C-alpha positions as CSV (number, residue, x, y, z in Angstrom):
1,M,35.6,-37.0,-126.5
2,V,36.7,-38.2,-130.0
3,S,39.9,-40.8,-130.7
4,S,43.1,-38.3,-132.5
5,Q,42.1,-41.3,-135.5
6,N,39.0,-40.1,-135.7
7,Y,39.8,-36.8,-135.3
8,S,42.3,-37.0,-138.0
9,D,40.1,-38.9,-140.3
10,L,37.5,-36.4,-139.8
11,K,40.2,-33.3,-140.4
12,T,41.3,-34.8,-143.6
13,H,37.8,-35.1,-144.8
14,D,36.7,-31.4,-143.8
15,R,39.9,-30.0,-146.1
16,W,38.4,-31.9,-149.1
17,L,34.8,-30.6,-148.9
18,A,36.2,-27.1,-147.8
19,G,38.7,-27.1,-150.8
20,Y,35.6,-28.3,-152.8
21,C,33.3,-25.3,-151.4
22,F,35.9,-22.6,-151.7
23,L,36.7,-23.3,-155.6
24,T,33.2,-23.8,-156.4
25,F,33.0,-19.9,-154.9
26,M,36.2,-19.2,-156.7
27,V,34.8,-20.6,-160.3
28,T,31.9,-18.4,-159.5
29,L,33.7,-15.5,-159.3
30,I,35.0,-15.9,-162.2
31,L,31.7,-16.7,-163.9
32,M,30.4,-13.1,-162.8
33,Y,34.0,-11.9,-164.2
34,A,33.3,-13.2,-167.6
35,G,29.3,-12.1,-167.2
36,G,30.7,-8.4,-166.3
37,F,32.7,-8.3,-169.5
38,T,30.2,-9.6,-171.5
39,T,27.9,-6.9,-170.3
40,T,30.6,-4.3,-170.2
41,I,31.4,-4.7,-174.2
42,G,27.7,-5.1,-175.0
43,A,28.1,-8.5,-176.1
44,G,24.6,-10.0,-174.4
45,M,23.0,-11.0,-177.5
46,V,26.0,-11.8,-179.7
47,F,24.4,-15.5,-180.0
48,P,20.2,-15.3,-180.6
49,D,19.7,-19.0,-178.9
50,W,19.9,-20.7,-175.8
51,P,20.8,-23.1,-174.5
52,L,23.0,-23.5,-177.8
53,S,25.4,-20.8,-179.4
54,N,24.3,-19.8,-182.8
55,G,23.2,-23.8,-182.7
56,S,26.2,-25.5,-181.8
57,L,28.6,-26.1,-178.4
58,N,31.0,-24.9,-180.5
59,P,30.1,-22.3,-182.5
60,P,32.3,-21.3,-185.5
61,G,35.0,-18.8,-185.0
62,W,34.2,-17.9,-181.2
63,T,37.7,-18.2,-180.2
64,T,38.7,-15.2,-182.4
65,D,36.0,-12.9,-181.7
66,E,35.7,-10.8,-179.0
67,A,31.9,-10.9,-178.5
68,M,31.6,-14.5,-179.3
69,L,34.7,-15.3,-176.9
70,A,33.0,-13.5,-174.0
71,E,29.5,-14.3,-174.1
72,H,30.2,-18.0,-175.0
73,S,32.6,-18.5,-171.9
74,H,30.4,-16.8,-170.1
75,R,27.7,-20.1,-170.7
76,L,30.6,-22.1,-170.5
77,L,31.3,-21.5,-167.2
78,G,27.7,-21.3,-166.2
79,A,27.7,-24.9,-167.2
80,V,30.7,-25.5,-165.2
81,V,29.3,-23.9,-161.8
82,G,25.9,-25.7,-162.4
83,M,27.5,-28.9,-162.0
84,M,29.6,-28.1,-159.3
85,C,27.0,-27.2,-157.3
86,I,25.3,-30.8,-158.0
87,G,28.7,-32.1,-156.8
88,L,28.3,-29.9,-154.0
89,V,25.2,-31.2,-152.8
90,V,26.3,-34.8,-153.3
91,F,29.2,-34.3,-151.2
92,L,27.6,-32.5,-148.7
93,H,24.7,-35.1,-148.3
94,L,28.2,-37.9,-148.5
95,S,29.4,-36.1,-145.6
96,R,26.2,-36.8,-142.8
97,P,26.6,-36.5,-140.1
98,R,30.0,-34.6,-139.9
99,V,28.3,-31.4,-142.0
100,E,25.6,-29.3,-139.8
101,P,22.3,-30.1,-141.2
102,W,22.1,-26.2,-142.3
103,L,24.8,-26.7,-144.8
104,R,22.9,-29.6,-146.6
105,I,20.2,-27.1,-146.7
106,A,22.3,-24.3,-148.2
107,G,23.6,-27.3,-150.7
108,W,20.5,-27.6,-152.2
109,L,19.2,-24.1,-152.2
110,A,22.6,-23.3,-154.2
111,M,22.1,-26.3,-156.4
112,G,18.3,-24.7,-157.1
113,L,19.7,-21.1,-157.6
114,V,21.8,-21.8,-159.9
115,V,19.2,-23.5,-162.3
116,F,17.6,-20.7,-161.9
117,Q,20.2,-18.2,-162.6
118,G,20.7,-20.6,-166.0
119,L,17.1,-20.1,-166.7
120,L,17.3,-16.5,-166.4
121,G,20.1,-15.9,-168.1
122,G,18.4,-18.0,-171.6
123,L,15.1,-16.3,-171.0
124,R,16.9,-12.9,-171.4
125,V,18.4,-14.0,-174.6
126,L,15.2,-15.2,-176.0
127,L,13.2,-12.8,-174.6
128,V,15.8,-10.1,-175.5
129,S,14.7,-8.3,-171.8
130,L,17.1,-6.3,-170.4
131,D,14.7,-6.6,-167.0
132,L,15.7,-10.1,-167.2
133,A,19.2,-9.2,-167.6
134,K,19.1,-7.0,-164.5
135,V,17.1,-9.6,-162.5
136,H,20.2,-11.9,-163.9
137,G,23.0,-10.0,-162.4
138,V,21.2,-9.6,-158.9
139,T,20.7,-12.9,-158.8
140,A,24.2,-13.9,-159.3
141,Q,25.0,-11.7,-156.3
142,I,22.7,-13.3,-154.3
143,F,23.8,-16.9,-155.1
144,L,27.5,-15.7,-154.3
145,C,26.8,-14.9,-150.5
146,L,25.5,-18.6,-150.5
147,L,28.7,-20.4,-151.8
148,V,29.7,-17.8,-149.1
149,A,27.8,-19.4,-146.3
150,I,28.4,-22.9,-147.3
151,S,32.4,-22.3,-147.6
152,I,32.7,-20.5,-144.0
153,G,30.6,-23.2,-142.4
154,T,32.6,-26.2,-144.0
155,S,35.9,-24.2,-143.3
156,A,38.3,-24.7,-140.3
157,W,38.2,-21.0,-140.1
158,W,34.6,-21.5,-138.6
159,K,35.4,-24.3,-136.4
160,R,37.9,-22.2,-135.0
161,L,36.0,-19.4,-134.3
162,A,35.4,-18.8,-130.6
163,L,32.6,-16.8,-129.7
164,P,31.1,-15.7,-125.7
165,A,28.6,-18.9,-124.7
166,S,26.1,-16.0,-124.0
167,A,26.6,-15.1,-128.0
168,V,23.2,-16.3,-128.8
169,E,21.3,-14.3,-126.1
170,S,23.7,-11.4,-126.1
171,Q,22.1,-7.7,-126.9
172,Q,25.2,-6.6,-128.6
173,W,25.6,-9.7,-130.6
174,R,22.1,-9.3,-132.0
175,G,22.8,-5.9,-132.6
176,H,25.5,-7.0,-134.9
177,R,23.9,-9.7,-137.2
178,W,21.0,-6.3,-137.6
179,V,23.6,-3.8,-138.8
180,G,25.8,-6.7,-140.7
181,G,22.3,-7.5,-142.3
182,L,21.4,-4.3,-143.0
183,L,24.9,-3.2,-144.6
184,V,24.1,-6.5,-146.8
185,A,21.2,-5.4,-148.0
186,L,22.2,-1.7,-148.5
187,I,24.6,-3.1,-150.7
188,V,22.6,-5.7,-152.4
189,A,20.5,-2.5,-153.3
190,Q,23.0,-1.0,-154.8
191,L,23.7,-3.7,-156.8
192,V,20.5,-3.3,-158.3
193,I,20.7,0.4,-158.6
194,G,24.2,-0.7,-160.7
195,A,22.5,-3.2,-162.8
196,V,19.7,-0.3,-163.7
197,L,22.9,2.0,-164.6
198,R,24.6,-0.5,-166.6
199,H,22.2,-1.7,-168.4
200,R,20.5,1.7,-169.6
201,G,23.8,3.1,-170.7
202,A,24.1,5.6,-167.5
203,G,27.7,4.6,-166.5
204,L,28.6,7.9,-167.4
205,A,25.2,10.5,-167.1
206,I,27.6,12.0,-164.5
207,P,30.6,12.7,-166.4
208,Y,32.7,14.0,-163.2
209,F,34.3,12.7,-160.3
210,P,34.1,13.4,-157.4
211,H,32.0,16.5,-158.1
212,S,28.9,16.4,-160.2
213,S,28.9,19.1,-162.3
214,P,31.8,20.9,-164.1
215,D,32.0,23.8,-161.1
216,G,32.8,21.7,-158.9
217,S,29.3,21.5,-157.5
218,F,28.2,17.6,-155.6
219,L,24.8,18.3,-157.6
220,P,24.4,17.9,-161.4
221,V,23.1,20.5,-163.3
222,A,20.8,18.8,-164.7
223,W,18.3,16.3,-163.8
224,N,16.9,13.3,-166.0
225,W,16.1,9.7,-165.3
226,A,20.2,8.8,-166.4
227,T,21.6,11.5,-164.1
228,Q,19.3,10.5,-161.3
229,I,19.9,6.7,-161.5
230,H,23.6,7.8,-161.6
231,F,23.6,10.1,-158.5
232,A,21.3,7.2,-156.5
233,H,24.5,5.2,-157.2
234,R,26.6,7.5,-155.7
235,A,25.1,8.7,-152.9
236,M,24.1,4.8,-151.5
237,A,27.7,4.2,-151.9
238,L,28.5,7.0,-149.7
239,V,25.8,5.5,-147.0
240,I,27.2,2.5,-147.3
241,Y,30.6,3.9,-146.6
242,V,29.9,5.6,-143.7
243,M,28.4,2.9,-142.1
244,L,30.8,0.3,-143.0
245,I,33.5,2.9,-141.0
246,A,30.8,3.1,-137.9
247,W,30.5,-0.7,-137.6
248,L,34.1,-1.5,-138.0
249,V,34.4,1.2,-135.2
250,R,32.0,-0.6,-133.2
251,L,33.6,-3.8,-133.7
252,I,37.5,-2.4,-132.6
253,R,36.1,-0.7,-129.8
254,Q,34.1,-3.6,-128.1
255,P,36.1,-6.4,-126.2
256,G,35.9,-9.9,-127.0
257,I,35.5,-9.6,-130.9
258,P,37.5,-12.5,-132.5
259,R,40.4,-11.4,-134.6
260,P,39.0,-13.5,-137.5
261,V,36.1,-11.2,-137.4
262,L,38.0,-7.6,-137.2
263,R,40.8,-9.2,-140.1
264,L,37.0,-9.3,-142.3
265,G,36.5,-5.9,-141.5
266,W,39.7,-4.3,-142.3
267,A,40.0,-6.4,-145.6
268,A,36.0,-5.3,-146.3
269,F,38.0,-1.3,-145.3
270,F,40.3,-1.9,-148.4
271,L,37.5,-3.3,-150.8
272,V,35.4,-0.2,-150.4
273,H,38.8,2.5,-151.2
274,V,39.1,-0.1,-154.4
275,Q,35.9,0.3,-155.1
276,V,35.6,3.8,-154.9
277,L,39.0,4.2,-156.9
278,L,37.5,1.7,-159.7
279,G,34.6,3.6,-159.8
280,A,36.6,7.2,-160.5
281,L,38.4,5.3,-163.0
282,I,35.4,4.7,-165.2
283,I,34.4,8.5,-165.0
284,W,38.2,9.8,-165.5
285,N,39.0,6.9,-168.2
286,I,35.4,7.1,-170.1
287,R,34.5,3.6,-169.2
288,Q,37.3,1.1,-170.4
289,P,36.2,-2.5,-170.5
290,M,38.4,-3.5,-167.8
291,E,38.1,-0.9,-165.1
292,T,34.3,-1.6,-165.6
293,T,34.4,-5.1,-165.1
294,L,36.7,-4.7,-162.2
295,H,34.4,-2.7,-160.3
296,V,31.6,-5.3,-160.9
297,L,33.9,-8.2,-159.7
298,N,35.1,-6.3,-156.5
299,G,31.8,-4.9,-156.1
300,A,31.0,-9.1,-155.4
301,I,33.8,-9.8,-153.1
302,F,33.0,-6.3,-151.4
303,L,29.6,-8.1,-150.7
304,S,31.5,-11.5,-149.9
305,V,33.4,-10.2,-147.8
306,C,30.6,-8.4,-145.6
307,W,27.7,-10.9,-145.7
308,A,31.0,-13.4,-144.1
309,M,31.5,-10.7,-141.2
310,T,27.7,-11.1,-140.4
311,F,27.4,-14.3,-141.1
312,A,30.1,-14.9,-138.2
313,F,27.7,-13.9,-135.7
314,W,25.1,-16.4,-136.7
315,K,27.6,-18.8,-135.6
316,P,26.2,-19.4,-132.0
317,V,22.5,-20.1,-133.3
318,L,23.9,-22.1,-135.9
319,T,25.7,-24.5,-133.6
320,T,23.1,-24.3,-131.0
321,G,20.9,-25.7,-133.8
322,S,23.2,-28.3,-134.6
323,E,23.6,-29.8,-131.1
324,S,19.9,-30.2,-130.8
325,S,19.2,-31.8,-133.9
326,G,21.6,-34.6,-133.2
327,V,24.8,-33.7,-134.8
328,P,28.0,-35.6,-133.0
329,A,29.8,-32.9,-131.1
330,A,32.9,-33.6,-133.2
331,A,31.1,-31.8,-136.2
332,V,30.0,-29.0,-134.0
333,P,32.8,-26.2,-133.1
334,S,33.6,-25.7,-129.8
335,V,32.8,-22.6,-128.3
336,N,36.0,-20.9,-125.9
337,V,34.6,-18.9,-123.3
338,T,37.2,-16.5,-121.7
339,K,36.8,-13.3,-119.3
340,D,38.0,-11.2,-122.1
341,S,35.5,-12.9,-124.9
342,I,32.3,-11.9,-122.9
343,P,30.8,-8.3,-124.4
344,T,30.4,-6.2,-122.2
C-alpha cells in the first residue's frame, strides 16, 4: 500500500504529465484545422520550397496574404507539435517507473510518426504530389489517435476507470474491442475517401443534399469518377452512423459498462450529427472554407472519441501487462469489482 505522502507526489506528477499530453493533443487539433483550411483554400503550394518558405523562416508578406498565412502557419504549428512530441518522449521516460511501459513505447511511436508526417508534407511540396497530400492528411488522423491513447493512459480518467476483473477474458469485452476497432477502421476509410474527394475537387460533384439528384432520387443522375467518390463518401457515412447507433444501444443495454464510456458514446452520437450538418452546409452553401474546414476538424474529433471508447476496453489487457512487467502497483489503476459491474 502506498503512503499518503507518496500518493500525493504521484498524483501531482501525473497531473503535470497528463496536462502536457492533453496540451499536445489540443495543439495537434489546431494544426489539423490549419492544414484543413490550407487545403480548402488551395494554398498547399503557395511556397514551392521546403523546409523554408520562399527561402526564409519569416517570408515577407506572409501575415497579410491569406494563402501564405494559412500555409506558413501550418508549417510553424507542425514544428511546434514536433518539438512537443520530443518533450513528450522525455517526459514519459523521466516518469519511469510511474508510467506503464506501453506509454513509453507509444511516445516513441508518436515522435517517429510526427517526423514521418513532416517529411511527407515536405515531399508533397517538393514533388508537387497530390497523392502524398492525401497520405499526409490520413497519417495525421492516425497520429492523432496515438496522442489520444497517450492522453488517456496518463489521465486520472484512466486510473479511475473501473472494469470487471474478468474483463480480460470476457467474450463481451472482446466483442466491444472488435466492434469499436471496426468502427474506427471504417472512420479511417471514410477519411481516406474524404481526402481523395477534397484533393480531387469532387466536393460538389453531387450538389444536392440529402438527395443526390434534382428529382429527389438518392442516386445521382450521372455516374463518373467524381460522383462515384462523392456517393461513396455519403454511403460510408450512413454505414458509420448505423454502426455507431447499434453499438451505443448495445452499450446502454448491457450492465456493467462504465459511465465514462457511455458518456463518450453520447459525445460520439452528438458529433456524428454535427458532422452530417456540416456536410450538408458544405453542399447548401457551395463549399465555404469555414464550414468545409470544420467538417474536417469535427471528423477528427469524432474519430478521437470513437477511438477513446474502443481503447477503454483494452485497459484490462494493458494493465495486466503492466503488472506482469514490474510496474509498481501505485502506477497500475485499480480494478473495482462489484456484482453489478460484471457483464452478463
